[in-house]
Backbone as JSON, one array per atom type, in Angstrom:
{
  "sequence": "XXXXXXXXXXXXXXXXXXXXXXXXXXXXXXXXXXXXXXXXXXXXXXXXXXXXXXXXXXXXXXXX",
  "N": [[-11.14, 1.64, -8.62], [-8.35, 0.09, -7.83], [-6.39, -2.76, -7.58], [-3.33, -3.03, -6.41], [0.01, -4.35, -6.96], [3.08, -4.21, -5.24], [6.66, -4.47, -4.5], [7.5, -5.24, -1.27], [8.02, -2.58, 1.21], [9.06, -2.78, 3.51], [12.33, -3.17, 5.03], [14.4, -5.76, 4.35], [12.33, -7.43, 4.01], [11.13, -8.68, 1.63], [8.61, -9.79, 0.79], [5.71, -9.41, -1.21], [3.32, -6.57, -1.46], [-0.13, -6.09, -1.6], [-2.18, -3.79, -2.52], [-5.22, -1.86, -2.31], [-6.15, 1.0, -4.11], [-7.01, 4.17, -5.19], [-6.81, 6.56, -7.84], [-6.19, 10.01, -7.33], [-6.17, 13.53, -6.9], [-5.69, 14.22, -10.05], [-4.52, 12.06, -10.93], [-2.04, 12.08, -9.91], [-1.61, 11.44, -7.38], [-2.09, 8.73, -4.8], [-4.7, 7.31, -3.08], [-5.61, 5.34, -0.63], [-7.92, 2.6, -0.15], [-9.75, 2.2, 2.86], [-11.51, 0.19, 5.02], [-13.68, -0.01, 7.3], [-12.13, 1.59, 8.84], [-9.51, 0.27, 8.5], [-6.6, 0.01, 6.6], [-6.59, -1.09, 3.34], [-3.98, -2.88, 2.87], [-1.76, -5.37, 2.61], [0.94, -7.31, 3.28], [2.5, -10.28, 1.35], [4.19, -11.89, 3.17], [3.47, -11.15, 5.58], [4.83, -9.12, 7.25], [4.42, -6.75, 8.83], [1.65, -5.17, 10.26], [-1.42, -3.92, 8.67], [-1.62, -1.08, 9.19], [0.86, -0.11, 9.81], [1.99, -0.36, 7.47], [0.68, 1.4, 5.76], [1.78, 4.13, 5.53], [4.58, 3.79, 4.4], [3.83, 2.28, 2.09], [2.0, 3.92, 0.71], [3.74, 6.07, 0.41], [5.68, 4.74, -1.37], [3.76, 4.28, -3.43], [3.53, 6.98, -4.53], [6.06, 7.74, -5.32], [6.42, 5.97, -7.38]],
  "CA": [[-10.55, 1.09, -7.54], [-7.27, -0.6, -8.33], [-5.42, -3.59, -6.76], [-1.89, -2.74, -7.05], [1.14, -5.24, -6.14], [4.54, -3.64, -5.14], [7.6, -5.15, -3.65], [7.15, -4.63, 0.32], [8.96, -1.46, 1.33], [9.98, -2.77, 4.49], [13.76, -3.56, 4.62], [14.86, -7.1, 4.3], [11.23, -8.75, 3.91], [11.25, -9.64, 0.14], [7.34, -10.03, 0.16], [4.71, -8.66, -2.37], [2.26, -6.22, -0.91], [-1.15, -6.02, -2.44], [-2.93, -2.61, -1.84], [-6.54, -1.15, -2.86], [-6.06, 2.28, -3.92], [-7.32, 4.71, -6.46], [-5.68, 7.6, -7.96], [-6.48, 11.21, -6.82], [-5.45, 14.69, -7.73], [-5.38, 14.31, -11.4], [-3.85, 11.07, -10.94], [-0.94, 12.38, -9.27], [-1.48, 10.75, -5.86], [-2.8, 7.54, -4.6], [-5.49, 7.42, -1.89], [-5.47, 3.99, -0.08], [-8.97, 2.35, 0.49], [-10.0, 1.87, 4.11], [-12.76, -0.44, 5.32], [-13.77, 0.01, 8.87], [-10.85, 2.33, 9.39], [-8.34, -0.38, 8.32], [-6.11, 0.06, 5.35], [-6.68, -2.32, 2.41], [-2.74, -3.25, 2.32], [-1.28, -6.77, 2.95], [2.19, -8.16, 2.79], [2.48, -11.55, 1.45], [4.94, -12.36, 4.49], [2.85, -10.66, 6.98], [5.97, -8.37, 8.03], [3.65, -5.67, 9.33], [0.16, -4.92, 9.95], [-1.69, -2.71, 7.46], [-1.69, 0.24, 9.75], [2.25, 0.34, 9.91], [2.3, -0.49, 6.18], [0.02, 2.4, 5.13], [2.57, 5.33, 4.99], [5.52, 3.36, 3.29], [3.29, 1.85, 0.57], [1.67, 5.41, 0.02], [5.19, 6.91, -0.11], [6.25, 4.08, -2.57], [3.07, 4.65, -4.76], [3.91, 8.28, -4.96], [7.56, 7.74, -5.99], [6.42, 5.33, -8.79]],
  "C": [[-9.62, 0.15, -8.17], [-6.77, -1.47, -7.41], [-4.22, -3.47, -7.36], [-0.9, -3.71, -6.5], [2.51, -4.38, -6.38], [5.38, -4.48, -4.42], [7.57, -4.52, -2.13], [8.45, -3.78, 0.53], [9.72, -1.63, 2.68], [11.43, -3.69, 4.41], [13.78, -4.95, 5.26], [13.61, -7.86, 4.56], [11.23, -9.35, 2.64], [10.04, -10.01, -0.15], [6.91, -8.86, -0.79], [3.68, -7.86, -1.43], [1.17, -5.75, -1.93], [-1.98, -4.85, -1.67], [-4.1, -2.36, -2.88], [-6.24, 0.28, -2.86], [-6.64, 2.65, -5.27], [-6.81, 6.05, -6.54], [-6.67, 8.98, -7.61], [-5.76, 12.38, -7.35], [-4.93, 14.69, -9.13], [-4.57, 13.16, -11.52], [-2.44, 11.08, -10.66], [-0.27, 11.92, -7.87], [-1.99, 9.46, -5.72], [-3.6, 7.76, -3.11], [-5.64, 5.74, -1.73], [-7.0, 3.55, 0.4], [-8.92, 1.75, 1.94], [-11.29, 1.22, 4.3], [-12.6, -0.7, 6.7], [-12.76, 0.6, 9.4], [-9.47, 1.52, 9.19], [-7.84, -0.33, 6.96], [-5.98, -0.79, 4.75], [-5.2, -2.37, 2.0], [-2.33, -4.35, 3.08], [-0.06, -6.96, 2.21], [2.04, -9.45, 2.85], [3.28, -12.19, 2.79], [4.42, -11.95, 5.79], [3.68, -9.76, 7.88], [5.38, -7.49, 8.96], [2.32, -5.72, 9.42], [-0.17, -3.95, 9.04], [-1.52, -1.38, 7.95], [-0.15, 0.54, 9.65], [2.68, 0.31, 8.36], [1.8, 0.68, 5.25], [1.04, 3.33, 4.33], [3.67, 4.7, 4.05], [4.98, 2.9, 2.39], [2.73, 3.24, 0.21], [2.9, 5.99, -0.47], [6.04, 6.28, -1.55], [5.25, 4.42, -3.92], [3.08, 6.01, -5.33], [5.14, 8.48, -5.65], [7.2, 7.04, -7.45], [5.5, 6.2, -9.67]]
}
Protein backbone atom coordinates (compact mmCIF):
# COMPACT_ATOMS: atom_id res chain seq x y z
CA UNK A 1 0.00 0.00 0.00
CA UNK A 2 1.36 3.42 -0.97
CA UNK A 3 0.51 6.86 0.35
CA UNK A 4 0.32 9.17 -2.64
CA UNK A 5 0.03 12.97 -2.69
CA UNK A 6 -1.48 14.71 -5.69
CA UNK A 7 -2.93 18.17 -6.31
CA UNK A 8 -6.61 18.21 -5.40
CA UNK A 9 -8.76 17.57 -8.51
CA UNK A 10 -11.54 19.83 -7.20
CA UNK A 11 -11.70 22.99 -9.36
CA UNK A 12 -10.52 26.04 -7.42
CA UNK A 13 -9.37 24.10 -4.34
CA UNK A 14 -5.57 24.31 -4.47
CA UNK A 15 -5.16 21.72 -1.71
CA UNK A 16 -3.15 18.51 -1.68
CA UNK A 17 -4.84 15.13 -1.55
CA UNK A 18 -3.34 12.22 0.33
CA UNK A 19 -4.62 8.84 -0.76
CA UNK A 20 -3.73 5.32 0.29
CA UNK A 21 -3.81 3.09 -2.76
CA UNK A 22 -2.19 0.05 -4.29
CA UNK A 23 -1.43 -0.78 -7.90
CA UNK A 24 -3.58 -3.47 -9.52
CA UNK A 25 -4.00 -4.93 -13.02
CA UNK A 26 -0.24 -5.34 -13.53
CA UNK A 27 0.36 -1.83 -12.18
CA UNK A 28 -1.82 -0.06 -14.76
CA UNK A 29 -4.62 0.91 -12.35
CA UNK A 30 -4.91 1.92 -8.70
CA UNK A 31 -7.26 0.63 -6.03
CA UNK A 32 -8.01 3.07 -3.20
CA UNK A 33 -7.89 1.52 0.26
CA UNK A 34 -11.16 1.53 2.18
CA UNK A 35 -11.50 1.20 5.94
CA UNK A 36 -14.98 0.41 7.24
CA UNK A 37 -16.39 1.44 3.85
CA UNK A 38 -14.68 4.85 3.85
CA UNK A 39 -12.10 5.57 1.13
CA UNK A 40 -8.74 6.64 2.50
CA UNK A 41 -8.66 9.94 0.63
CA UNK A 42 -8.35 13.36 2.23
CA UNK A 43 -7.79 16.90 1.00
CA UNK A 44 -5.57 19.22 3.02
CA UNK A 45 -8.23 21.92 2.65
CA UNK A 46 -11.18 19.64 3.40
CA UNK A 47 -12.98 20.78 0.25
CA UNK A 48 -15.05 17.58 -0.06
CA UNK A 49 -15.65 14.45 2.00
CA UNK A 50 -13.65 11.33 1.06
CA UNK A 51 -16.63 9.67 -0.66
CA UNK A 52 -16.92 12.61 -3.09
CA UNK A 53 -13.17 12.70 -3.72
CA UNK A 54 -12.83 8.97 -4.44
CA UNK A 55 -13.76 8.97 -8.14
CA UNK A 56 -12.00 12.21 -9.16
CA UNK A 57 -8.84 11.05 -7.38
CA UNK A 58 -9.06 7.59 -8.96
CA UNK A 59 -9.44 9.20 -12.39
CA UNK A 60 -6.39 11.38 -11.70
CA UNK A 61 -4.32 8.38 -10.60
CA UNK A 62 -5.26 6.43 -13.75
CA UNK A 63 -4.30 9.41 -15.94
CA UNK A 64 -0.92 9.75 -14.20
